[in-house]
N, C-alpha and C positions, 0 to 999 in steps of 0.2 A: 606438823608441830613437833618439835624435838624437846626431849627432857635432858637437861645437863646438870653438871656440878653435884651429882649424887642426889638430886632432888627431883621428885616427880612433880610436874607442873599442876597448878590448881585445876581441879575438875569443875567445869562450868555446866550447870544443869539448866536446860532450856525449858521454860514453862509457857505454854500457849495461853494467851489472855483468856480465852473462852472457857478453859478447863479449870475446875476447882482443884485438880490435882496437877502434879508436875508430870509432863509428858516428855521425857528426854529422848533424844534421837542419838542412838549409840553408834559410833563408828570406830574403826581401829585407829589407834594412835601409833606414833613411831617413837622409838627411843634411840638414843645414840648407840649404835651397834658396838662401839668400843667399850661400853659400860655393861658388860655381861653380868657383872656382879649385882646389878640392879634388878635382874630378871625376877628374883623372888619377891622383891618389893613391889614390882609392877603387877605380879600375879595377885598379891594382896590387894592392890588398888582395884584390879579387875574384879576380885571377889566381893570387895566392899560395894563397888558400883552395882554388881548384880544383886546383892542383898538390898541395896537401896531401891532398885527398880521393883523387886518383888514386894518390898514393904509398901510401895506406892500402888500396888495392884496391877503392875505392868509385866506381861510376859515378855522377857527379852527375846530378840530374834536369834536365830542360829549365829553363834559367834563366828566372825570372819576376821582372822588375824592376818596382819601383814607378815611377810616372810621374815622380817627382822624382829617380829615378836614384840611383846611389851604390853603396856597398859591399854585400856580402852578409855577414850576421852569423850566428853559430851560437848557438843557445839554450843556456842553462845552467840548472841547478836541477832541480827536480822537474817534469818536463815531461809533460803529459798529451796524448796523441795521440787525437783524437776523430773518429768518423764522424758527420757531420751533414748538413744541407742548407743551402746558402747561396750567394748570388750573390757574385762577386768584390768584396771590400771591404777597405779598410784602415781600421780604426777607431782613432782616438786617444781614449783614455778617460782620465778623471781618475784612475780606478782600474781596472785589469784584473783582475777577480775570477775566479780559477780555481775553479769550483764543485767542491766535494767530492762524490765519487760514493759512494753506498751501493749502491742497486740501480738508481738512475736518475741521469742527469746533467742538471742544470738549467743551461742556458747563460745567462750574464748578459745577453748581447745576441743572442738568436736571430734568424736571418734565414731566409728561405725560398728554395727553388730549384725549378726545374722537375723533374718526376719523371724519374727515370733518371739523374740526376747524382750524383756522389760528391764530397763535400766533405771536405777535410782541414783541421781547424782547429788552429792553434797559438796558444797563449796565452803571450805573453812577460810573465811576472809579475814582480813587484817584485824577487825574488831576483836576476835578471839585472841590473837597474838598480842595485841596491845593491852588487853585485859591482863594477860599474864605478865607483861612487862610491868604493869602497875603493882601486881601483888607478889611477884616471885622473882626468880633469878632472870638475868637478861637472856634473851634469845640470841643464839649465835648469829653473828652478823651475816647479811647477805640473804637471809630467808624472810621474805615478806609474808608468806602464807603457804599453805599446803592445800592442793586440790585433790580429793580422793574420789574415784569413780569405781563403781562395781556394777557388774551385770548379774541380774537374777533371772532365773527361769520364771515364767508366769506362775509356776507351781511352787516356787520358793516360799517357805513359811515366813520369810522376812517381809515379803510383799504385803500380804494381808495385815501383818502386824503394823507395818508403816501406815497403812490406810486407816487403821484404828487408833493410831497414836500420833496424830499431828502431821502425818505425811499424806493426807488426803489430797488427791489431785482433782480439782473441780472442773478444769477446762475453762475456755473462754467463750462459753455459749450463753446466749440470752434468749428467753422465750419471746413470743409476740408481745408487742408493746401496747400500752394503753391507748385508748381511743384518741384519735386526733381531735383537736378542739372543735366543738360543734359551733355552727354558725346559724344564727337565725336570719332568715331571708324574708323580706317583705311580709306578707301575711301568713306565711307558712314557716315552720321550723325545719331547717335542713341539717342533717347530720353527715359528717364525714365518718365513714365506717371505721371501726376499730381495726387498725391494720396490723398484719403480722410482720415482725422483723425477722429477717433471715439470720441464721446462725453462720458465722464465718469463722472456721477454725483455721488460724493463719499460720500455725507452725506445729511441727511434730512435737516440740518440747513445750507442752502446756504447763504453766507454773501456777502454783498455789502458794502465795506468800503468807507466812505466819510471823507475827511479831513476837519475839521471845524475850523473856525477862531473865535476869542472871541470878545464879547462886554460885558462890565460890566455895570450893572444898579444897583442902590440902590432903592429898592422898596419904601422906605420912602422919596425919593427925586424925583425931576422931572426926567422923563425918557428921556435920550438922547443917541444918538448913536455916538460912535467915531469909524469911519472906519479906519483901519490901514492896513499896508502891511501884506498880508497873511503869507509870509515867516517870517517876523519879529515876528508875533504872534505865529507862530509855535515854534520859538526859545524860546519865553516866556513860552510856554507850557512845554518844557523840563526843563527850569529853575525851574518851579514850581515842577516838578516831582523830580528833583535832590534835591531841598530844602526839599521836603517831606522825601526823603531817608535820608538826613542828620539829620532830626529831629527824625529819628528812628534808634538810634545807636544799635550796637550789644546787644542783650538781650531784646530789645523792642519787644513786642508781635506783633506789626504791621510791623516789618522789612521785613518779607518774602513777605507780600502783596506789600510793596513799591518796593522791588526788582523786584517782578513779574510784576507790572504795568509799571515800567520804561522799563523793558526788552520788554514787549509787544509792547509798543509805539515805541521803537527803531526799533523793527522788522517791524512795519508798515511803519516807515519812510524809512527803507531800501527798502521796496517794492515801495515806491514812488520815491525815488531818486537813488537807486542802489548803495549806498555808503557802501562798505563791512565793513568798520570800525563799522558802526551801528550794523551790524549783529554780528560781533565778540563780541561787548560789550553786545549785547542782550544775547548771549550764556553764557558769563561769569556771567551775572546777573541771568539768569535762573538756572545756576549751584548753585550759591549762595542761591537762593530761595529754591532749592531742598534740599540743605544741612540743611536748617532750618525746613524742613518738613520730619522728620524721619518716618520710618515705623510705621503705625498707625495713622499718621496725616490725617485729613479729606481731605486735598487738595493735598496730595502727588501724586495721580494719575494725577491730572491736571498739576502739575509741570513736571512730567515725560513726559506727552504728549507734552507740549509746548517746552520743551527742545529738544525732539526728532524732532519736526517739524522744529525748528530753525536749528538744525544740518543738516537736509535734505535740507533746503534752501541753506545752505552754501555748501553742497556737489553739489548741482545743479550749483553753481557758480564756485567752484574751483576744483571739481572732486576728492576730497580726499576720498578714499575708507573707511578710518577709521571713518569719519563722518557718512557715510551711515550705516556702521556696528553698530556704537554706537546708532544711531537713532533706528535701529531695536531692539537692546537690551533693550532700554528704553521703546519702545512700548510693548515688551514682559512683562516687569515689570509692565506696566500699566494694561495689560490684567490680570496678576496674581492678581491684586488688585480688579478685577471685576469678581468675581465668578458667577456661574449660579444664575440668579435671580436678579443680580445687575442692576440698571437702566442704567448704563453706559456701560454694556457689549457689546452691539451691536456696539457702537461707537468705543470702544477700539479694538474689533476684526477687524473692518473695517480699522482703522488707521494702524494696524500692517499688514493687508493684502495689503494695498496700498504701504507701505514701501518695503515689499517683492517683490511686482510686479515691483516697481521702480528698485530694485536691479537686478531682472531678466532682465529688459530692458537694464541695463548697462553691465551685465556680462554673461547673457545667460544661467544661471544655472537653468535647468528645475525644480530642487527640490524646488527652491524659488517659481516658478509659481504654482507648485502643492500644496505647503503649502498655498499660497495665496488663491487658489480655495477652499481648505478645510476650511479656515477661513471665506470666503464669504458664504459657505454653512452653517457654524455654526452661522453666523450673521443672515442668513435667518431664521434659526430655532427660533431665539430670536424674530423674527418679523413675527408672525403667521398671518393668514388671518384676515383682519380688522385692523392690525397695520398700523399706518400712514407711517412708513418707509419701508413697505414691497416692494413697487414698486422700491424704491431705492436699496434695497438689491438684488432684482431680476436683476436690471440693472447692478450692479457691477459684479455679478456672471456671467451674460451673456457675458460681455465684457472680463473677464478673460478667460472664455472658448474659446472665439474667438481667443484670443492671443495664447492659447495652440494649437488650430487647426492650426494656421499659423506656429507653430514650428514642430508639429508632423504629420500634415496632416490627422488626424483621423476625418473622416466626422461626426462621432457621436458627437464630441465636437461642431462642427459648427451647426449641426441640433438642438442639445440641446440649444445652444446659441439663435438660432432663436425662438425656442419654448418659452424660458424664456423671451426674449424681447417681444414676443407677449403677454405673461402673464403680464408683466409690463405695456404694452400699455393699456391692458384691465382695469387696475387700475388707469389709467390716462385718464378719459373721456374728451370730448371736453370742454374746459374751464379750465382744470387743467393746472397749471403753468409749469409743466414739460412734458406736452404732446408732444410739439414740439421736445424735446430732444429724447423722446422714439420713435417717428416716425422716426427721423433721425437715431438712433442707429439700429433699426430694418431694415431700408433701407440699411444701410452700411453692415449689416450681410448678407442680401439677395444678395447684390452686390458681396460680397466675395464668396458666394456659386455659383453665376453665373460664376465668374472667374474660379472656380474649375470644375464645371460640364457643364457649357455652355448652361444651360437651359434658354431660353429667357424669360419664364414667370417670373423667379426670377428677372431679370433685369427690366422687365416691371412693376412688382409690386414695386420694389425699386424706380423707377421713380415716380410712383403714390404716394408713401409715401413721397418722397422728395417734391413733389408738395404740399402736405398737411402741411409739416413741415416748409415750407418757408425758408429752408436753401438753399439760391440761389446758393452758391458755390458748395455744394454737389450735387444739382440737375444738375448743369452744368457738373460736372464730370460724373454722370450717363449717361447723354445724349451723352457725348463724347464717353463713352464705347459703347453705342448703335450705334453711328455712325461708330465706328471702326468695329462693328460686321456686320452692314447692309449696310453701305455706303450711307445712306440717308443724302444728304447734308442739308436738312432742320434741322436735329438734330444738325449738327455742327453750322448752323446759329443761332439756339435757344441757343446753348451753349454760343456763343459769346454775344448774347443779354443779357443772364443771368449774365455773367461776367461783362458786361457793367453796368447792374443794380446794381450788388453787389458793384461795385466800387463807384457808386453814393452814396450808403448807408455807405460807409467808407470814409468820406471826409478827408481832410488834418488834421493830428493829430490823426486819428484813428489808433489804435495799429495794425490792420490787413490790413491797406491800401496797404502796399508793397506786401503782399500776394495776394490780389485781383488784383493788377496791374500786377503781374507776371503771374498769371493764365490767365488773359485776353490776355496778349501778347502771351503766348504759344498757345492759341486757334486760334488767328489770324495767327500765323505761320503755324498751321495745315491747315488752309484754303488756305493759299498761296500755300502750297504743293499740294493741290488738284486742285486749279483753276489757279494758276500762276499769280494772280492779284497783281501787285507790290505794290499797295496802302495798301494791307493787311500787307505786309512785312514791309513797311515803318512805319505803325502805330505800329506794333509789336516792332520795334526798338525803337520808341519814348517811348512806355510804359516800355520797359526794362530799358531805361535810367532813367525814373521816378522812377522805383522800386529801381534802384541802388542808386539814390540820397537819397531815404528814408532809405537805409541800409548803414549807415555811418560806417567808420572803427570801428571794434569791434562788429558789428551786426552779429549774428550767421548765417544769410543767405546771407551775402555779397558775399561770394564765388559763391553761386548759381547765383546771379544777374550778377556778372562779367562774369561768364561762359555763361549764356544765352544770354547776350548782344553780346558777342564775336561770338557766333555761328550764331546768326541772322545777324550780319554784314557780316560774311563769306558767308552766303546764298546770301545776296545781291551782294557781290563781284562776286560770281559764276554766278549770274543772269545778272549782268550789267557791270562787269569788272571795278568797281570803286576801284582803288588801295588804296585810302585813307581809304576805309572800311577795307581792308585787314591789313593795317598798324595799325589801331585802334584795330582790333581784336587781333593782336599780343600783343599790349600793355596791353589789358585787360586780355589775358591769362597769361601774365607775372605777372600781379597783383594778379590774382587768385592763381597762383603757390606759390607766396610769403606767402599766407595765409594758405598753407597746409604744416605744418612742417614735418620733418622726422618722419615716423611712422604713418602718417595720411592715412586712407584707400583710400582716393581719390587722393593721390599725384601721383600715376602712371598715372591715367587718365588725370591729369593736365599736366604732362610731355608730354603725347601723343597728347593732343590737341594743345599745343604750338608747338611741333615739326612739326605737319601736316601743321599748318599755315605758319611756316617759310619755309617749303618745297614748299608750294604754291607760296610764294613770290619769292623764288629762281627760279621757273619756269617762273615767270613774268619778273624778272630783271636780273637773272643770277649771283647774287652776291654770291660767294663761301662761304663767312662767314655764310650766312644764312643756306646753306646746311650743313656745318660742325657742326653748332650748332644743327640743326635738328637731325643729326646722334648721337651726344652726348646725346641729350634728349631721343631719342628712346632707346639708350643703357641703360640709367638710368631707363626708364620705364620697360624695359625687366628684369632688375635686381630685380625690385619690383614685378615681376610676375613670380615666380619660377614654376617649373613643377607642374601641378595640378591646377594652377590658371586659372580661366575661360577666362581671356583675354590674355593668353600667345600667342596664335596663332596670334592674332591681332598685338602684338608687334613684333613678329618674322617677319611677313609679312611687316609691315611698315618699320622696320629697313632694310630689304632686298631691298625694293624699293628705299630708300634713298641712300644706298650704290651703287645701280645700276646707279643712276643718277651721282654719283661721278665717277664711273668707266667710264661712257660715256664721262665725261668731262676730266678726267686725265689719264685713261687707266691703272690704277694700277691693276695688275692681282690678287693680294691678295684680293682686294675688290670683284672682280668677283667670286672667289672661295667661299668667305664668303656668297655672295648673294645666291648661289646655295645651300649651306649648310642650310642657314636660311629657304629658301623656302621648302626644303625637310622636315625640322622639322615642319614647319607650316602645310604642307599638311598632315603629319602623324596625326596631331591633328584635322584635319577637315575631318572626316570620311564621307562616303556616306550619304547623307541626310542633311549635314551641309549646312546652307544657303550661306556660302562663299567658299564652296569647288570648285566651278567652277572658282572663282577668283584665288584661289591658283593653280589650274591646269594650268590656262592661264599664270600666273606670272612665275611659275616654267618652263613651256615650253618655254616662251620668253627668260628667263635667259640662258637656255641650248642652244637655237639657237644662242644667242649672243656669247657664248663661242665656239660653233662650227665654227662661222665665224672667230674668232680669232685664233683658234688652229686646226681646220679641223678634229676633232675627230668624226668619224661617229656615235659612240655610243651615243654621246650627242644628235645628230639629231634624232636617232631612239627613244631615251627616250623621247624627246620632243613631237614627234607625238604619242607616246604611251599615254602620258598624255592627249593630245588633244582628242584622240579617246574615252577616258573615259567620255567625255562630252555627247556623244550619249547615255550613260547609265543612264542619270538623271531620277530619279524615281518620282520626285515631279513636281509640277507646276513651271513655269519658271519665273524668275525675269529678269530685264534689265541687271543684272550682268551676268547671264547665256548667254543672247543674245550677249552681248559684247564679251564674251569669245569665242563663236562659230564663230563670224565674224573675230576675230583674227586668228582662225584656218583656215578659208577660205583664208585670206590674205597670211598666211605663206605657205599653200599648193599650191596656185596659183603661188607664187613667186618661189618656189622650184620645181614646177611641181610634187608634191607628189601625190601618188595614192589615198590618202584619201580625195582628194578635193571634189569629188561628195558627199561622205558621210557627209562632212562638210556642204555643201549647204543644203542637206536634213535635217540635224540636225538643222540648223539655221532657216529654214522655219517652222519646227515644233515648235521650240522655239517661233518664231514670232507669230505663230497662237495661241499658249497658252497664251503668254504675252498679246496679244491684248484683250483677254477675261478677263485678270486681270486688266490691265491699262485702258481698255475701258469701265469700268462700269460707269465712269463719262461722262457726255455729254459735257464737257468743251472743248473749242478749244485748251487749253493747252495740254490735253491728245491726241487730234487728231494730233497736230503737232509733239508730241513725236513719235507716231506710224508711221506717214508719213515719218519722218526722218529715222526711223529704217527700213522701207520698201524700201526706195530709192535704186534703181538699184539691190537689192538683187535677186528678181525673174528673172530679165533679165539676170543677170550674171549666175544664176543657169541654165537657159535655154541654154545659150551659152556653159556652161561647159558640160551639158548633150550631146549636139550635138558633141562637140569636142571628147567626149568619146563614141560616137556612141550609146548612150542610148536615142533613139528617143522618146519612149513612156514615159520614165521618164521625159524628157524635157517638154512634154505636161502637165504632172501631176504637175510638179513644178511651171511652169509659171501660170497655173490656180490656184494653191494654193496661190501664191503670189498676183495674181489679186483679188482673193476672199477676202484676208486679207485687201487689200487696199480699195476695195469698201465697205467692211463692216465698215471700219473706216469712210469713206466718208459719209455713212449713219448714222453716229453717233452711231456705235457699236450695233445697236439694231436689225438688220435684222435676224440673226439666232435665237436669243432667242424670238423675237416677233413671229416668225413662230411657235415655240414650244408652246408658251403661247396661241396662237390662236387654238391649236389643242384640247383644252378642259381643264377641271378642273385639271386633273392630270398633264398636261403640265405646267399650271400656277403655281401649287405648286412646281414642280421640278425646274422651272426657279427661283422662289424666294429662294429656298434652294441653288441652284447653285450660284446665285449672292452673297448671304451672305458668303458662303464658299470661293468664289473667292476673295471677298474683304478682308476677313481675311488673305487669303494666300498672297495677295499683301502686306498688312501691315507687315506681318512677314518676307517675303522674301526681302523686300526693306528696312527693319529696320536693326538694328545692334544686332542680337540675335544669341546666340549659342545654342538655345533650339531646338536640333534636335528632341526631343520627340514631341514637339508641331508641328513641320513640318510633321513628320510621321503621327501623328494623323489627321491633316488636309488633308494630301494626301489620306489616306484611306477613309475619309468621302467624299472628292470631287470625287474620282474615283468611289465610290458607286453611287453617284448622276449621274455622266456621264453615267455609265452602264445602269441605269434605264431610262435615256433619250434615249439612243440608242435602247431601247426595244420598244419605241413608233414608230408606223408606219410612214415610210418616213424619219426617223432621225437616221438610222443605222450608218451613216458616220459622226455623230456629233463630231467635233474636231479631225477628221482623214483626212489625205490628200485624194484628189479625186483619183478615179481609172480611168485609160485610157479607160477601157471598158465602163464606164458610159459616159465619155466625147465624145467617138467616135460616140455615138448615135446622136450627133448633126449634123453629116455629112450624115444623111439618105437622105436629100433632095439635097445634093450637097457638093462638097468639102469645108472644112473649112481651111482657110489659116491664119497662125500666122506669123507675121513679127516682128522680135526682133532685137533691136539695143543695144548691150552691149559694154562695154569698151574693151572686148576681141575679139569680132567678131560681124558681122551683118549677120543674117540668116533668111530664111523663111522655114516654115514647112507646108507641105500640108497634111491635114488629110482626108482620104477617108473612106467610110463606111465599106468596106469589105477587106481592106488590110493594111499593115503597113504604117506608115507615110513616106513621102518623104522629104528629106532634100535638100534645095536649098541654096547654098552658095552665098552671095551677095558681090560683089567686091566694097565695100564702107566702110568708117570709120564712127563711131558714131558721131564724131565731124562734119562731113559734113552734116549728117542727121539733127543734131541739128541746124546747121547754116541755112539750107534751111527752116526748120520748123519755126525758129524765123523770118526769112525774109518774108516768106509767110504770117505769122500772122500779121506782121507789115503792109504789103501792103494791105491785104484784110479787115482790120478792118474798112476802110472807103469805102469799095466796095459799089457801087450804088450811091455814092455821088460825084464821080469824073469821068470825061471823059478823064483823062490823058492817052494819048496813051503810054507814057513811062511806066506807072504802068502796063498797060495791057501786054506790051511786057515783063516786068520783071516776071509777073505771068506765062506767057507762057514759059519763059526760065526755071523757077524752075520746072514746071510740066514736061517739057521735060527731065530734069535731073532725076526726080523721075521715070519717065517711063523707061528711059534707064538703070538705075542702080538697080531699085527695081522691077517694074511691069513687064518689058519685060522678065527678066529671069524666073519669076514665070509663066507667060503665056506660055513661051516655054516649061517648064516642064509639064504644064497642057495639052498641045497639045499631048505630048507623053503618058500621062496617060489616057486621056479620048478619046475614039473613036470619030471619026468625025461624026457629026450630032446626037450624042447620047443625 
């Protein structure tokens, strides 16, 4: 910028929006070297500027004067502060193009510097010049702007000053994203885990754009500040830019620069406001500028690059594939203008690679990803050892290899990505501005390898790296992974603490506040599922409401928040039966569905979620319109899940259940026949090993029994019990779904006096024993209550069934198995594994491995997954651990039902008598040391025994504190009844069995 006609140009002071004070960025200005007489005046201006900065509380940086000397000027306009590498230069350009940034910055006149230096580049674009045209003397013709570049040592005092006063470089990094939308599946709620987003640093010149407002000063007048509305001043900026363009008619040598500058500033305003008309106009202006820069023009590659980035921005907004394709073609043209040895080659290769990778993300064409990787390799070649951008090139290449691994599953790609991230990290020592991003990227890659190979050291290393990187959100996600693997609640508690801390660092107005709020809520819901503490669920609901309030209509993640809040409310309804929660959940699911247009990949899940909620409300209120709507929605979901779709079996099952409810209400036989057809199709898709196979077997058997009751066709009944019998062949650890199915088998077999009833009891007790080792890994009362409820009466009914079928030794085994399960729960699940741990180092190691696998199994089986491969893998691993435990001395029967021959040893010193009260019969069994057990039938009902027990407890609780004769008589009366109906028959039997005086 030149000063002419004896007048120093207006000084423009830049004020960052977010600061209550003016934060000027000071750079050397140039004066006309022929006007040496003005030097004193320029020194006065410099002094006044320094005084102004000090008055504002700003310490000016070390003054850096141009060799021609003169005043210091303050930039105005939309100023981009960039980190780059350059030797000290002052470039006078015919046009100073401020390159628009998308994910990379392409410098119009890049220069190089020695490794280890930090360059701060300021581009004085045409807005400043045009502002001076409006307020002062004309600028000498032929000068469209001045670009000034300086190199600072990292220790230069100007650098920290810049970081503290509007020159902060934030980088293009993002932490892990908010949880993917949760989907409710059939009878269980399934979550997609909160996923970590990789950080991709795409160029060595990371930019932090600040929108600056104007103040005009005349250096030869008294300095005064006129503060005005920021938005009004922004409009004035564009008035100046448009005025400058009008003063450069077609044929003017500066027209392409004016077109380019206006386009660039419009694009920046689009990023601030999101008004698409700004972006459309920017693209047209970039096209016009490009047309004035024919092949051979020195700035053609810059125009190609900026037009490409603008088109990619528009594609991101509107999704027009033609924009993306054109952007790639333009980047290819820019690369062609940067042959080997060209200083811009690495940036052009990088930009083209990014565009190709973006297209791969959209369309999934692996050729694009392969080409992007090839380009990243080529960019790396241009950045040899010692090059300042080498760590960045390594980082980009590693991220793209990681993407390819996710597509093809070739572990070599992932291993190479990790090696390359480690090399990038080695080039970013402590204190390096990008070290945190490298730590994070390496951690995420190790996390991916952990998910694929399951090696805990990878996850532990990822957690250590996340601790160093200070990416709170990603560290929380890693800890959640470790919790899911090991079940250590302290990891989950730390996850919640980290999400809480991350939220504090993202206050109202922060762009990622909704993401942190959502992640925090999801973690609290996880803890509620573990401990059953209602306050966690209540807080999760409040947080989901807050996230939804931040994701206004039009926000890309609004659907996710609607869905997450709906599912959390439905959790609370299931826990507390608050119907208003269910009503609100239905309204939210309706709102989410409205945001999924036809063709959207999540539309079928939204249909399914809404249908299940309506079905739940029908069960509460019995309103048929809810059930009819649920059926219609389930049919719509099934239509969107054709044969081969991973969720088809879920839709078949859910539609069948809804139709069964309608048949039960209205008795339409066609509904019943369709129910059976749907269950048959669902079962065919849920092959052995599928986590929901037992649910399909149970549902199908129940539907066949219902039709048998209506029509009396024996083949339906036979087929029903054939499906039940398949439950005993389960080859994997058991979930509560399997246990529920086996108990349904018991109820049906008892009701119909079916011959499979004893097998049903045996299967259920085995399921219960296995499930308590999965559900029982937590010491919470919530899990204890779950197991106690499942255990209730099962062992007693199994004992009764065995006696009714004359299987006396089996009765002893089953009742002891049930008793052991219950007391194991009462001891907070630790008794068996504590004994193994106490046996030695091998036992302790096996217990740790067993607990980890059991916890993983529980999460898989009780989630909504169709991944039978994962279930089979965990089954093999867990069976192997159990086999090794059984090889330890004294633990050969671990997780196996007890044998009567072992239990009989307890009768060596005298008979053992088991008294059992079941809903089906009351019995006693006398176990002797050297002969078969003896069955004693008791002529009494369980209800009477329960009544006497309750009354006796009520009377005796104050025993010793009362001399009430009536209470004593009541106690005697109860004891007499117990003697007569229970003890006396047993004593009579013992007299016959045991010789007198023996």
